[in-house]
N, C-alpha and C positions, 0 to 999 in steps of 0.2 A: 502457297510454293509448298514442295514437302521438303524432309530436312534434305534427302537425296539434293535436291534442288538448288540449295540454298549452297550447303558446303563445293557443288562445282560450281558455281557461281562465284565465291571466294576465289577459288582455284585458279579460274577465266582469269580472274580481274588481277592477283597477285603473279600471273603470268604475260600479262598484257603487254609490261616490256622487254619481254625478254626475247632476244633474237635468236629466231628458230635456227634448229640445227637438225639437217637433215642426215647426216655420218652413222654410219646403222651403227647401230647399238653391240655388234661383236668389235668394230673397227673405235669404238668409242673411247673404250675403259681398256685403259691398258692391263696387259695381263704379259709381263717380262718378269713377276718372279720366280724361283725356283720351285721346281715343278715336283724335287724329292731333296730333300737335306743328304747327301751325300749318295755312293754308289753301293747299293747292297747287293747282295746275288740272291737267286732265289729262296735257297735255303735261309739265307740270312733275314733275308726279308720277312721270311716265316716266325724265324726265331724272336723277331721285333715284335708283330704281331701278339703272339705268345705271350711276351713277357709285358707289353702295356695292357691283354686282357684281364693279366692277372692282378696286373696295378690297379685295375677298377675292380678289383674282387669279383670279377668273372671266373670261373673253375674251367681249365682247362683241360681235354687228353685228347689224349693220340691216337690215330691205331691206322691200320689199311682195312681197303674194302671187304676184306676178307671177315673181319674182326667186327666190324664197325655192327650191326646185330646184338652180338653178345653185346659192346659196351653198350649201347643204349638201353637194352633191357639190364645193366646192370645199374646203370644208373638210375632208371624209374624205380627198382630194387631196392636200391639203397634210398631214396626218398621218399619212401616208404608208399608209392603213388597207388592205386585204383583202378584211375583212371586215365585216358589219354588221348588228348585233343589233336588230329587229325586230319592235317590239310587236304582237301578234296586230290591234289595229284604229287603226295607224299609217296614217294616208293617203298612199294609191298615188304620189298626184301628189307627194308632199315627198321621194322616194326615185324618182322619174324622170326625172336628169339624171345617175345614174350605175349602173354594171353592177354594181358589187362584190356577190359571193357575198351573198347574207342568208340570216341565221341566224333563226330563229322562235321567239321567246318561243314554249318548252315547260315544261310542269310539273317532268318526269323530265331537265333538263338539270341536268348536274352541275357544280359549284363551275369543276372541271377544264374541261370544254367549254366552258364561257361566261368562261374566264378565256385561251380563245385566240381569241378573237373580240376582233377589234383595234377599236372602234366601238361605240356604241348609241346609235340619236337616237329622242327621246319629245317626247310631247305633256308639258302641265304643269295642274295642278290653278287653278294662280295664283303669284301672283308678289309679295312685299312689297317695298316701296318703301324706308321706312326702317330695314329690315333688312338689305338685298339677298340676301333670302330668296327658293330656289324651291319652292313646296310639289306632291310627290307624291304623288296619291292610289288609285295602281291600276287608274285607267279604263283602260278597251281600249287607245286612246291614247300609255298611259303604261309598261304592262306590270307584272309583280312586281317588288318592291322592288328583289330578288337583280342585275337583269339592270341597273339603274344601282348596284351597289355593283362588279360583279367586271371588270368591261371599264373599260381605263386612259384610254377617252377615249369620252366624254357628251357628245353635243348636245343640247339643249334649247331648242324652240318656245316661246315664250311668245307669247301674241296682245294687243296693245298698242294701247290702252288699255282695253280689253276683262277681261282677264285679272288687270290689276296694280291692288292698293288702294294707300294710306296705311302704315296700322301692323297689327301682330299683331292687335290686338282687331278690324278690320273682317275679316280672313284667319277669322280662328276661324266669325263670324258667318255664314260661307260654307263653311265643311267637315265635311265630315262625320265628326264623333268614329271612329260604328263601322267606317271610310274603313282601310287601312294607310297612314298619313298619315308621309311622311319627307321633310323640311325640311335642305335642303339651301344653304349660306351658301357658296362658292366649293368650288375643288375639294377633297378631301379631304386633310389635313394634321394634324399634328399637331409637340411642342416635346418638347425633353430639359430638365431638367435646368439645363442651358444656355443652352435655347432657341433649342438651333438646329432649324431648321422645315425639316422632311420631309414630304414630299408623296407623297399615291398610299398612304398605311397604312391606312386605313380607306375605302378607295375610289377612283372615279379622281382617277389626277393629273391631267388635264385638261379643263374644264370649260367648253363654246362654250354659250354663250346667245344664240339667235338673235330679235330683235325684229322681230314683222311684222305690216305693219299692213294693212286689206282684210280683206275677208271671205273670201276661199278662202284665208287660214290656219286657218280652222279645224277643229279637229280631230274 
């Protein structure tokens, strides 16, 4: 008997005297909790997102569609980047103001190769104001999960207010659970037993979020 069979056998024995419940999961779990805290306008929701992103030590920038390429170029230049990782579906015009070496998102890239890239620029699936969270779902403009975990500098573009929701329940209604979701609340950080904060342990040391208004910001 394999370990798997042994474990499943124990589970079956433990459930042998439990009455079968045919209530669908969607109805079995009560969901009468608040979907958001307060009723904020679209502008107020964006402001709350910016505030909470900054509270998590993300660097927040604002621009319109016309200025987005210049902002991204300035952030890459200020970081001292010589190369930038580019998802396959990232809009060409987002990087039109920079001539850095572009490294395509490739399935065969190794962790060592990705670690040599200075920055990565991506779009996002959506952003959650109440938690200051950016969610990526692996769409073409966001690329594979690992390209946002290995490079030390991540520039993420959020369309506002279109991609901003107030709360986690609202986000879950819009996200596809079958996709590889990555939830990011600030740069990667951890604290040891003495609460000494160390950034960049499990992902980028620097997260820069660009809040862009205007249709031209679509990925």
